[in-house]
C-alpha positions as CSV (number, residue, x, y, z in Angstrom):
1,X,-0.4,15.5,3.8
2,X,1.8,13.1,1.8
3,X,0.5,9.6,1.8
4,X,2.5,6.5,0.7
5,X,0.1,3.8,-0.6
6,X,1.3,0.2,-0.7
7,X,-0.3,-2.6,-2.7
8,X,0.9,-5.7,-4.5
9,X,2.4,-5.3,-7.9
10,X,4.7,-8.3,-8.7
11,X,2.8,-10.4,-6.1
12,X,-0.4,-10.2,-8.2
13,X,-2.6,-7.5,-9.6
14,X,-6.0,-9.0,-8.8
15,X,-6.7,-6.1,-6.4
16,X,-5.7,-3.3,-8.8
17,X,-9.3,-2.0,-9.0
18,X,-9.5,-1.9,-5.2
19,X,-6.2,0.0,-5.0
20,X,-7.4,2.5,-7.5
21,X,-10.6,3.2,-5.5
22,X,-8.7,3.4,-2.2
23,X,-6.2,5.9,-3.8
24,X,-9.0,8.1,-5.2
25,X,-10.4,8.3,-1.7
26,X,-7.0,9.0,-0.1
27,X,-6.5,11.9,-2.5
28,X,-9.3,13.7,-0.7
29,X,-6.9,13.8,2.3
30,X,-3.7,14.7,0.6
31,X,-1.2,13.8,-2.1
32,X,-0.7,10.1,-2.8
33,X,2.9,9.7,-3.7
34,X,2.5,6.2,-5.2
35,X,-0.8,6.6,-7.2
36,X,0.8,4.4,-9.9
37,X,0.1,1.4,-7.7
38,X,-3.6,1.7,-8.6
39,X,-3.1,2.0,-12.3
40,X,-5.0,-0.7,-14.1
41,X,-2.5,-0.9,-16.9
42,X,0.3,-1.7,-14.5
43,X,1.1,-5.4,-14.8
44,X,2.9,-7.8,-12.5
45,X,6.2,-6.8,-14.1
46,X,5.7,-3.3,-12.6
47,X,7.6,-0.4,-14.0
48,X,10.9,-2.3,-14.6
49,X,11.8,-2.3,-18.3
50,X,9.5,0.6,-19.2
51,X,11.4,3.5,-20.7
52,X,14.7,1.9,-19.4
53,X,13.6,1.9,-15.8
54,X,15.7,-0.6,-13.7
55,X,14.9,-2.4,-10.5
56,X,17.5,-0.1,-8.8
57,X,15.6,2.9,-10.1
58,X,12.3,1.6,-8.6
59,X,14.0,0.9,-5.3
60,X,15.6,4.3,-5.1
61,X,12.4,6.1,-6.1
62,X,10.2,4.2,-3.7
63,X,12.6,4.5,-0.7
64,X,12.8,8.3,-1.3
65,X,9.0,8.6,-1.6
66,X,8.6,6.6,1.6
67,X,11.0,8.8,3.5
68,X,9.2,11.9,2.2
69,X,5.8,10.6,3.2
70,X,3.9,11.6,6.3
71,X,2.2,8.2,6.7
72,X,1.6,4.9,5.0
73,X,-1.6,3.2,4.0
74,X,-1.2,-0.4,2.8
75,X,-3.7,-2.8,1.4
76,X,-2.2,-6.2,2.4
77,X,-4.9,-8.7,1.2
78,X,-2.6,-9.9,-1.6
79,X,0.7,-11.0,-0.2
80,X,3.7,-9.1,-1.5
81,X,7.4,-9.2,-0.6
82,X,7.7,-5.6,-1.8
83,X,4.9,-4.4,0.5
84,X,6.4,-6.3,3.4
85,X,9.7,-4.6,2.8
86,X,8.0,-1.2,2.5
87,X,6.2,-1.7,5.8
88,X,9.4,-2.8,7.6
89,X,11.1,0.3,6.3
90,X,8.2,2.5,7.3
91,X,8.3,1.1,10.8
92,X,12.1,1.8,11.0
93,X,11.5,5.4,9.9
94,X,8.8,5.8,12.5
95,X,6.0,6.3,10.1
96,X,2.3,5.9,11.1
97,X,1.0,2.9,9.3
98,X,-2.5,1.6,8.5
99,X,-2.8,-1.9,7.0
100,X,-6.2,-2.8,5.5
101,X,-7.1,-6.4,4.5
102,X,-10.1,-8.4,3.4
103,X,-10.5,-12.0,4.7
104,X,-10.7,-14.4,1.7
105,X,-11.5,-18.1,1.9
106,X,-8.3,-20.0,2.4
107,X,-6.2,-16.8,2.9
108,X,-5.2,-14.8,5.9
109,X,-3.2,-11.6,6.4
110,X,0.3,-12.2,7.6
111,X,0.8,-12.6,11.4
112,X,4.0,-10.5,11.0
113,X,1.8,-7.6,9.9
114,X,-1.3,-8.2,12.2
115,X,0.9,-8.8,15.2
116,X,3.0,-5.7,14.9
117,X,1.8,-3.2,17.6
118,X,3.3,-0.3,15.6
119,X,0.7,-0.8,12.8
120,X,-3.0,-0.2,12.9
121,X,-4.5,-3.2,11.2
122,X,-8.1,-3.2,10.1
123,X,-10.3,-5.8,8.4
124,X,-12.9,-4.5,5.9
125,X,-15.6,-6.1,3.8
126,X,-16.2,-3.5,1.1
127,X,-14.9,-0.1,-0.1
128,X,-17.4,1.9,2.0
129,X,-16.0,0.3,5.2
130,X,-12.4,0.9,4.0
131,X,-13.1,4.5,3.4
132,X,-14.4,5.0,6.9
133,X,-11.4,3.2,8.3
134,X,-9.0,5.4,6.3
135,X,-11.0,8.6,7.3
136,X,-10.7,7.7,11.0
137,X,-7.0,6.9,10.7
138,X,-6.2,10.1,8.8
139,X,-8.2,12.4,11.2
């Protein structure tokens, strides 16, 4: 199984540790095509500028990986234009999508995500709960 994982990069890296743990768990189910999203050393500037990588390179690579994937798991607690774009593209490609989010004081997940009947959206409080939700979605 090829899994495309979405999480915020330029929108903020405060959940990088969470992404890393979710990706490790997802790897028990298959290949995570975007495991770099969980790398702690990845900053808000992302991969652009590293070894000559351009924004166009990132776009082409991510679109091709998304097309290659069997399904998408997105952590949407931290708002991200890129993740929103990836989810819209995943929907247009007919991909099965799980969106996970944690409720934080003063913040809510986007109604455009939560209201989309093509997505499975689940709130979680901690990693153990997120693992169960992912296991259920992937089985």
